[in-house]
C-alpha positions in Angstrom: -61.9 39.2 222.6 -58.3 39.4 223.8 -56.4 42.4 222.5 -53.9 41.8 219.8 -50.2 42.0 220.6 -48.9 45.5 219.8 -47.1 45.3 216.4 -47.0 48.9 215.2 -44.5 50.8 213.1 -42.1 51.1 216.0 -41.5 47.3 216.0 -41.3 46.7 212.3 -39.0 49.7 211.8 -36.3 48.5 214.1 -36.2 44.7 213.8 -32.8 43.8 215.2 -30.2 42.4 212.8 -28.7 40.3 215.6 -32.0 38.7 216.5 -32.4 37.6 212.9 -28.9 36.4 212.4 -28.8 33.9 215.3 -31.2 32.2 217.7 -28.7 32.4 220.4 -26.5 35.2 221.6 -22.8 34.7 220.9 -22.2 38.1 222.5 -23.4 37.2 226.0 -19.9 37.6 227.3 -19.8 41.1 225.8 -23.2 42.4 227.0 -23.0 42.2 230.8 -25.9 44.5 231.5 -28.9 43.3 233.6 -31.1 40.6 232.1 -34.7 41.9 231.9 -36.3 38.8 230.3 -35.6 35.6 228.5 -37.6 34.2 225.5 -37.0 30.5 224.8 -33.6 30.9 226.4 -32.7 34.1 224.5 -31.8 37.0 226.8 -33.2 40.5 226.6 -30.8 42.8 228.5 -30.9 46.4 229.7 -28.5 47.2 226.8 -31.0 45.7 224.4 -33.7 47.9 226.0 -31.7 51.1 225.7 -30.7 50.4 222.1 -34.3 49.6 221.1 -35.6 52.7 222.9 -33.2 55.0 221.1 -34.3 53.6 217.8 -38.0 53.7 218.7 -37.8 57.4 219.7 -36.6 58.2 216.2 -39.6 56.5 214.7 -42.4 57.6 217.1 -43.2 60.3 219.7 -41.2 59.3 222.8 -43.2 57.7 225.6 -43.2 59.2 229.1 -40.5 57.4 231.1 -42.3 55.4 233.8 -42.9 51.8 234.9 -45.8 51.4 232.6 -44.0 52.6 229.5 -41.0 50.4 230.3 -43.3 47.4 230.3 -44.7 48.5 226.9 -41.2 48.7 225.5 -40.2 45.4 227.0 -43.3 43.7 225.5 -42.3 45.1 222.1 -38.8 43.6 222.6 -40.3 40.2 223.5 -42.5 40.3 220.4 -39.5 41.1 218.3 -37.5 38.2 219.6 -40.5 35.8 219.2 -41.0 36.9 215.6 -37.2 36.6 214.8 -37.1 33.1 216.3 -40.1 32.1 214.3 -38.6 33.5 211.1 -35.4 31.5 211.7 -37.4 28.3 212.5 -39.1 28.7 209.1 -35.9 29.4 207.3 -36.9 32.9 206.2 -33.3 34.1 206.7 -32.5 32.0 203.6 -35.1 33.8 201.4 -33.2 35.9 198.8 -34.7 39.2 199.8 -34.1 38.6 203.5 -30.6 37.2 202.9 -29.6 40.3 200.8 -31.0 42.7 203.4 -29.2 41.0 206.2 -25.9 40.9 204.3 -26.2 44.6 203.5 -27.0 45.6 207.1 -24.1 43.4 208.4 -21.6 45.0 206.0 -22.8 48.5 206.8 -22.5 47.9 210.5 -19.1 46.4 210.2 -17.8 49.1 207.8 -19.0 51.8 210.2 -17.4 50.0 213.1 -14.1 49.8 211.2 -14.1 53.5 210.3 -14.9 54.4 213.9 -12.2 52.1 215.2 -9.6 53.5 212.8 -10.4 57.2 213.6 -10.4 56.5 217.3 -6.8 55.2 217.0 -5.5 57.7 214.4 -5.8 61.2 215.8 -4.7 64.1 213.7 -2.0 66.0 215.6 -1.9 69.7 216.1 1.4 69.8 214.2 -0.3 68.1 211.2 -3.2 70.6 211.4 -0.9 73.6 211.4 1.0 72.2 208.4 -2.2 71.7 206.6 -3.2 75.3 207.4 0.0 76.6 206.0 -0.4 74.6 202.8 -4.1 74.7 202.1 -5.1 78.1 203.5 -2.0 80.4 203.7 -0.4 78.7 200.7 -3.4 79.1 198.4 -3.9 82.2 196.2 -5.4 85.0 198.2 -8.3 85.4 195.8 -11.9 84.2 195.9 -14.3 83.6 193.1 -18.0 83.7 192.4 -19.1 81.2 189.7 -21.8 79.0 188.4 -21.7 75.6 186.8 -23.7 72.9 185.1 -22.8 69.4 186.0 -23.6 66.4 183.8 -22.6 62.8 183.6 -20.8 62.6 180.2 -18.5 64.7 178.1 -21.0 64.4 175.2 -23.7 66.0 177.3 -21.4 68.8 178.4 -20.5 69.5 174.7 -24.2 69.6 173.8 -24.7 72.2 176.5 -21.8 74.3 175.3 -23.3 74.3 171.8 -26.7 75.4 173.2 -24.9 78.2 175.1 -23.1 79.3 171.9 -26.5 79.5 170.2 -27.9 81.8 172.8 -29.4 79.6 175.5 -29.4 81.1 179.0 -27.0 79.5 181.4 -29.4 79.6 184.3 -32.2 77.9 182.3 -29.8 75.0 181.3 -28.5 74.7 184.8 -32.1 74.3 186.2 -32.9 71.8 183.4 -29.8 69.7 183.1 -27.5 70.0 186.1 -26.9 67.0 188.3 -26.0 69.4 191.1 -29.6 70.0 192.0 -29.1 72.6 194.9 -27.0 74.9 192.7 -29.1 74.1 189.7 -32.1 75.6 191.4 -30.1 78.8 191.7 -29.2 78.8 188.0 -26.0 77.0 188.7 -24.8 79.5 191.3 -22.0 78.3 193.6 -21.6 81.5 195.6 -18.1 82.7 196.7 -15.3 80.2 197.3 -11.5 80.0 197.3 -9.0 77.6 195.8 -9.1 75.3 198.8 -12.9 74.8 198.5 -12.9 73.2 195.1 -11.1 70.4 193.3 -7.8 71.4 191.6 -9.0 70.7 188.0 -12.0 72.9 188.6 -10.0 75.7 190.1 -7.3 75.6 187.4 -9.9 75.9 184.6 -11.7 78.7 186.5 -8.7 80.9 186.9 -8.1 80.8 183.1 -11.4 82.7 182.6 -12.2 86.4 182.4 -15.3 87.6 184.4 -18.4 86.7 182.4 -16.6 84.0 180.3 -17.8 80.4 180.0 -15.2 77.6 180.0 -14.5 76.8 176.3 -14.4 73.1 177.0 -15.9 70.7 179.6 -14.0 70.3 182.9 -13.6 66.7 184.2 -13.7 66.0 188.0 -14.7 62.9 190.0 -18.2 64.2 190.1 -18.7 64.3 186.3 -18.3 67.0 183.6 -18.7 70.7 184.3 -19.4 73.8 182.3 -18.3 76.8 184.3 -18.9 80.5 184.1 -16.8 83.0 186.2 -19.1 85.7 187.5 -16.8 87.8 189.8 -13.5 87.7 191.8 -12.1 89.7 194.6 -9.1 89.7 197.1 -9.4 87.1 199.8 -8.2 87.4 203.4 -7.4 84.0 204.8 -9.2 83.1 208.0 -7.3 82.5 211.2 -6.3 79.0 212.2 -8.9 78.8 215.0 -11.8 79.6 212.5 -10.9 76.7 210.2 -9.4 74.2 212.7 -12.5 71.9 212.6 -12.7 72.0 208.8 -9.0 71.1 208.6 -9.4 68.3 211.0 -12.2 66.8 209.0 -10.2 67.2 205.8 -7.2 65.4 207.4 -9.4 62.6 208.7 -10.8 62.1 205.2 -7.3 62.1 203.8 -6.3 59.4 206.4 -9.3 57.3 205.6 -8.6 57.6 201.9 -5.0 56.4 202.5 -6.2 53.6 204.7 -8.7 52.4 202.0 -6.0 52.6 199.3 -3.7 50.5 201.4 -6.4 47.9 202.2 -7.5 47.7 198.6 -3.9 47.2 197.5 -3.7 44.2 199.8 -7.0 42.7 198.7 -7.7 40.4 195.9 -10.3 42.2 193.8 -11.7 40.7 190.7 -14.3 42.6 188.6 -16.6 40.1 186.8 -18.1 41.2 183.6 -21.8 40.5 183.4 -22.8 37.8 180.9 -25.1 38.9 178.2 -27.8 36.3 177.8 -28.5 35.5 174.1 -31.9 36.5 173.0 
């Protein structure tokens, strides 16, 4: 009996979006790497090989790099193209589940490409970083705090937790049971030590109103949900030197720029939210 073509997890895990989207390569003028094979006129290039190999190595133990392993990989690529071509011939790309998966992958790839392109052309200057350091680090109160919190989705849930605390429930028990912030919940809600620049303004402003040991008298709203906070300790804080936080500041500035870009792009887009229709029963 002839051996079956290899079609293990490495192939099914990395089926190429581009091979499914089109039976012919519209990007032949972009990929100028060496052609390794053609399948019904469709090229498999050295770049295809390298991309597939990187993805495969994440799924399975890497093969020893030699002529034999290269042939194994190339055969897997050929199998992939044959399967993709057969799927297109049968119209499987129009099946709802396949169409949705392709659409999602395409949008993810393009969104990542846009962000990468934007960041590559919008570098944060050293002057901007020093200004951010003055404002966010040196300009912040020179105190740091130790606190714990319970994060829930709604104000009603937060008020229920406050009532339980007032009736003697233990903060740590409720944090483990109810908090949406699972990592801190496992520690009884503990957040460790932090300064003003580490948390959202509404969270910080509520925290500094508390005495040590006190629980916030009402829920605190942030973009993550509703918080019940307890201040555990506070102490003087010595700001770190610029060099120690430069990378953190750079990431913060990048995120700010991306947020600004998204706000601008959204303001120029026609966005219509459609309310779902309730089917009568």
